[in-house]
Structure formats: structure tokens, C-alpha cells
GUMARBA-191454 format. One line per field, with one value per residue (C-alpha): residue number from 0; residue in three letters; x negated, y negated, z negated. Coordinates in Angstrom, 2 decimals. Layout:
REM GUMARBA-191454
num = NUM	...
residu = ALA	...
px = X	...
py = Y	...
pz = Z	...
END
This chain:
REM GUMARBA-191454
num = 0	1	2	3	4	5	6	7	8	9	10	11	12	13	14	15	16	17	18	19	20	21	22	23	24	25	26	27	28	29	30	31	32	33	34	35	36	37	38	39	40	41	42	43	44	45	46	47	48	49	50	51	52	53	54	55	56	57	58	59	60	61	62	63	64	65	66	67	68	69	70	71	72	73	74	75	76	77	78	79	80	81	82	83	84	85	86	87	88	89	90	91	92	93	94	95	96	97	98	99	100	101	102	103	104	105	106	107	108	109	110	111	112	113	114	115	116	117	118	119	120	121	122	123	124	125	126	127	128	129	130	131	132	133	134	135	136	137	138	139	140	141	142	143	144	145	146	147	148	149	150	151	152	153	154	155	156	157	158	159	160	161	162	163	164	165	166	167	168	169	170	171	172	173	174	175	176	177	178	179	180	181	182	183	184	185	186	187	188	189	190	191	192	193	194	195	196	197	198	199	200	201	202	203	204	205	206	207	208	209	210	211	212	213	214	215	216	217	218	219	220	221	222	223	224	225
residu = MET	ALA	ILE	SER	PRO	LEU	ASP	GLY	THR	LEU	TYR	ILE	SER	ASP	PRO	GLU	SER	HIS	GLN	ILE	ILE	ARG	VAL	LEU	ARG	GLN	ASN	ASP	PHE	SER	ASP	PRO	GLU	ARG	ASN	TRP	GLU	VAL	PHE	VAL	GLY	SER	GLY	GLU	ARG	CYS	LEU	PRO	GLY	ASP	GLU	ALA	HIS	CYS	GLY	ASP	GLY	SER	SER	ALA	LYS	GLU	ALA	LYS	LEU	ALA	TYR	PRO	LYS	GLY	ILE	ALA	VAL	ALA	ASN	ASP	GLY	THR	LEU	TYR	PHE	ALA	ASP	GLY	THR	ASN	ILE	ARG	VAL	VAL	ASP	ARG	ASP	GLY	ILE	ILE	SER	THR	ILE	ILE	GLY	SER	HIS	VAL	HIS	LYS	SER	HIS	TRP	LYS	PRO	VAL	ALA	CYS	GLU	GLY	THR	LEU	LYS	MET	GLU	GLU	VAL	LEU	LEU	ARG	TRP	PRO	THR	GLU	VAL	ALA	ILE	ASN	PRO	LEU	THR	GLY	ALA	LEU	HIS	PHE	LEU	ASP	ASP	ARG	VAL	VAL	MET	MET	MET	THR	PRO	ASP	GLY	ARG	LEU	ARG	ILE	VAL	ALA	GLY	ARG	PRO	LEU	HIS	CYS	PRO	ALA	SER	ALA	SER	ASP	ASP	PHE	SER	MET	ALA	VAL	HIS	ALA	THR	LEU	LEU	MET	PRO	GLN	SER	ILE	ALA	PHE	GLY	PRO	VAL	GLY	GLU	LEU	TYR	ILE	ALA	GLU	SER	ASP	SER	GLN	ARG	ILE	ASN	ARG	ILE	ARG	VAL	VAL	SER	THR	ASP	GLY	ARG	ILE	SER	HIS	TYR	ALA	GLY	ALA	GLU
px = -222.58	-224.09	-223.24	-222.93	-225.43	-223.07	-219.76	-220.48	-218.10	-218.48	-218.44	-218.38	-218.61	-216.49	-217.99	-215.23	-212.69	-214.82	-214.55	-216.02	-213.79	-213.98	-213.03	-210.82	-211.15	-214.52	-213.41	-210.03	-209.83	-205.84	-205.22	-207.99	-206.23	-204.63	-207.84	-209.32	-208.92	-210.48	-213.28	-214.21	-212.66	-209.22	-209.46	-210.07	-213.70	-215.92	-216.98	-220.59	-220.78	-217.38	-219.50	-216.60	-213.84	-215.62	-214.64	-217.44	-217.06	-213.16	-211.99	-214.22	-210.74	-209.26	-213.18	-213.84	-217.01	-218.49	-219.90	-220.92	-223.71	-226.08	-224.91	-226.67	-225.37	-227.54	-227.33	-224.93	-222.15	-223.08	-222.68	-225.09	-224.38	-225.81	-223.24	-223.68	-226.71	-226.80	-227.12	-223.90	-222.82	-220.35	-220.41	-218.76	-215.95	-215.19	-216.59	-218.19	-221.13	-223.91	-227.16	-229.14	-228.15	-225.52	-223.41	-224.85	-225.15	-228.31	-229.28	-230.30	-232.92	-236.40	-239.43	-240.41	-243.83	-246.73	-247.91	-246.72	-243.34	-240.23	-237.31	-234.22	-232.67	-234.73	-234.59	-232.58	-232.31	-232.20	-229.63	-230.41	-229.05	-230.02	-230.51	-231.65	-232.66	-235.81	-234.34	-237.60	-237.37	-234.08	-235.36	-233.18	-234.88	-233.57	-234.67	-234.50	-236.65	-238.72	-239.78	-239.01	-238.09	-238.12	-236.11	-238.86	-238.15	-237.92	-235.46	-237.87	-238.37	-241.60	-242.44	-243.31	-243.44	-244.15	-246.03	-243.74	-244.14	-245.63	-248.46	-251.92	-253.89	-257.29	-260.24	-260.49	-256.89	-256.70	-253.89	-253.41	-251.22	-248.00	-247.62	-250.44	-248.63	-246.37	-242.88	-241.83	-238.11	-237.57	-233.40	-233.26	-234.85	-234.15	-235.82	-237.24	-236.79	-240.12	-240.33	-241.68	-239.75	-239.06	-238.86	-237.11	-238.34	-236.92	-236.48	-234.38	-237.34	-240.58	-240.75	-238.57	-240.69	-240.41	-243.14	-243.29	-245.23	-246.43	-246.05	-249.15	-248.65	-250.26	-248.18	-248.51	-246.85	-243.87	-242.20	-241.90	-244.37	-246.90
py = 12.80	16.68	19.65	22.95	25.48	28.31	27.51	24.20	21.85	18.49	16.99	12.74	11.28	7.84	6.06	3.50	5.92	8.43	11.20	13.40	14.71	17.75	17.55	20.06	20.13	18.75	19.00	17.56	14.30	13.78	12.65	11.41	10.20	13.52	15.61	15.60	17.03	16.22	18.47	16.72	14.34	13.18	9.73	8.49	7.20	8.78	5.85	6.06	7.77	9.15	12.59	15.00	13.80	14.03	17.37	19.56	23.16	22.42	22.49	19.89	18.50	17.34	15.87	12.13	11.22	8.20	6.88	10.15	9.01	11.64	15.03	18.33	21.71	24.61	28.07	29.94	26.95	25.34	21.45	18.94	15.24	12.36	10.72	7.31	8.14	11.93	15.00	16.93	20.33	22.32	25.93	28.01	29.16	25.21	24.21	21.49	20.53	18.23	19.65	16.31	13.29	13.07	10.22	7.41	4.02	3.23	0.72	3.78	5.25	5.69	5.92	9.52	10.63	10.18	14.02	17.41	18.49	17.43	19.20	18.52	18.19	15.25	12.92	10.01	9.05	5.60	5.77	8.83	7.73	10.23	14.54	17.01	20.43	22.22	24.90	27.40	27.11	26.23	23.61	20.80	17.13	14.05	10.44	7.98	5.04	5.00	8.74	12.09	14.70	18.14	20.64	23.48	27.32	27.45	24.90	21.55	18.58	17.29	14.22	15.21	11.50	8.60	7.16	5.62	1.88	2.26	4.55	2.88	4.44	5.85	5.45	9.45	9.53	10.48	8.45	10.78	13.12	12.09	12.18	9.11	7.34	4.33	4.32	0.93	0.63	4.27	4.62	8.17	11.94	14.50	18.25	19.20	23.17	24.27	22.62	19.03	16.13	12.77	9.77	6.67	3.34	0.10	-3.41	-4.62	-7.20	-6.14	-2.50	-0.03	3.19	6.65	9.04	12.30	14.69	18.40	21.59	21.05	17.55	15.23	11.84	10.36	7.88	9.25	6.28	2.40	0.11	-0.12
pz = 10.25	9.85	11.78	10.54	11.93	11.03	13.17	14.94	12.27	12.09	8.93	8.68	4.96	4.48	1.40	1.13	0.98	-1.43	1.05	3.67	6.59	8.69	12.68	13.48	17.23	18.84	22.26	22.18	22.59	23.27	19.21	17.54	14.87	13.67	14.60	11.59	7.61	4.58	3.19	-0.10	-1.92	-3.52	-2.63	-5.88	-6.96	-9.29	-12.10	-13.32	-16.87	-16.21	-15.34	-16.93	-14.82	-11.17	-10.67	-10.52	-11.25	-8.97	-5.82	-3.45	-2.62	-5.71	-6.67	-7.36	-5.45	-6.07	-2.59	-0.07	2.28	3.83	4.29	4.95	5.92	5.21	7.41	5.12	5.18	2.00	2.22	0.44	0.37	-1.55	-3.43	-5.46	-7.54	-7.30	-5.06	-4.92	-2.95	-1.81	-2.03	0.67	-1.52	-1.58	-4.96	-5.72	-8.27	-8.88	-8.61	-9.09	-11.14	-13.94	-12.40	-14.71	-13.36	-11.07	-13.82	-15.56	-13.06	-13.82	-11.47	-10.74	-11.45	-9.65	-9.20	-10.14	-10.00	-11.63	-13.80	-11.52	-14.93	-15.66	-12.87	-12.34	-8.95	-7.50	-4.82	-2.50	0.96	3.33	2.84	5.17	5.47	6.71	9.08	8.63	4.69	4.03	1.32	0.54	1.09	0.28	0.69	-2.55	-3.57	-0.32	-0.71	0.70	-2.21	-1.73	-3.98	-4.67	-4.66	-8.25	-8.85	-9.06	-7.05	-5.40	-3.31	0.13	1.72	0.44	-2.50	-5.33	-5.38	-9.17	-8.02	-7.72	-4.67	-5.09	-3.08	-2.46	-0.97	2.53	4.15	7.07	4.23	3.99	0.15	0.36	2.75	2.37	3.48	4.42	4.39	5.47	6.78	7.48	7.84	10.01	10.87	14.45	15.30	13.68	10.80	11.43	9.28	11.02	9.39	10.61	9.30	9.90	8.03	11.43	12.13	12.30	11.37	13.73	14.25	13.41	11.84	11.86	9.37	10.46	8.77	6.96	5.23	7.94	8.84	12.06	14.38	16.37	18.43	18.04	18.45	15.63
END
């Protein structure tokens, strides 16, 4: 779920129905079965490899979705969401586009580089689950393959929290920095009001905690037994 900072509208993703719905009246509980409308998705599934027929460039209500998950809404009402192996966006005119990914099967995923930034068009995501927007900078963040990535102002991607499993640690690494920390089964991300990033980690057994990344990039324990 996500609430628009522009007008307070509540959006809910429905992965199995391949749609995102919009709640009509948040203070009216009299008829919940009819208190919503489809905002994104025709109900048909966007199949891997069928990029040309998933609706990009057209009305979001008529688009095919793969498996919509996390949602975030920008200050101007633009809606971002994780859909299958992609990150997609619906602009204020109701037009849908894919900004990261190419609707390929997740078996085509390739690990991200250990350092530096990446061109968005070169990145193939594994299975992004959560998206969030920094309230101070407006930068889009998303969770994929145990790292949190950020879209830079010049349209590139870089890791802001988590070290990819294929990237070896170095003796010179400062493990108080989020980019050098190992995220253990990250489940969700959210921003606080001054730009701090919260990361929930849980394997439903031993690890159940929340860590926070400060605006200077340092990660620390916030809640839950260590």
C-alpha cells in the first residue's frame, strides 16, 4: 500500500489480479466492496518477453502487469511500482512506462557491479519487491537482491545499502557504512521525514530487526533483538 503525499489517496497493489487499485473514500466504511476503482492494469498478465504488448506509452488502466508489488507515490502524484522484474511508473496523465528492466524472465538477471553507478538501460533486476521515495530529494529507491538501489539525478543507478553477495569484503571497508553492510533477508524499506532510510530484515526465525541508514550513509540498529 502507499498514500499519495499530494492528495492523501490510498493505493493498493493486487499481484494475483495484475492490478493496482485506488480507494475512493477513506473515511466511508459503509460499502467496502465498492469503495475502490482500478488505477493500473487491465487484469491481463504481462508475460516475460512480451515487452511490446505490456502497455508502455498508453493508458495505465489498459496495461498488462506482470506481478505488481511495492508502490511509492512522488510529491507530484507520479506513481512508481515494482512489477515482476521491472520498475514501472504512471505519470500524472495516467500513462504507464517501464523505467528499469525489459520484461524479460527473471532467469536473465545478471549481478550488478560492486562499485560505481550503472546505466538504467543496462540493468536487469532479479525480483524487486519494495520501492520508496526520499521525501527530501525525491530520489527513487528500490529493494532488489538484498541491496537497496537509488536512481541518481542523472538517470543512473547506484547501491546505497547492502553489499551484493558476489562482492568480496575488503579489510579497508568501513562496515558502519551502509554500502559495505550485508543485508540479511531485507523485506521492506521506508523513509523517515528527514531522509533517514529504514530497512526491515526478517527470516521469520532468528533475524527480526529494523536498521536505519542516516543521511550520511551510516547504518545502525534501530529496533528488534540483535
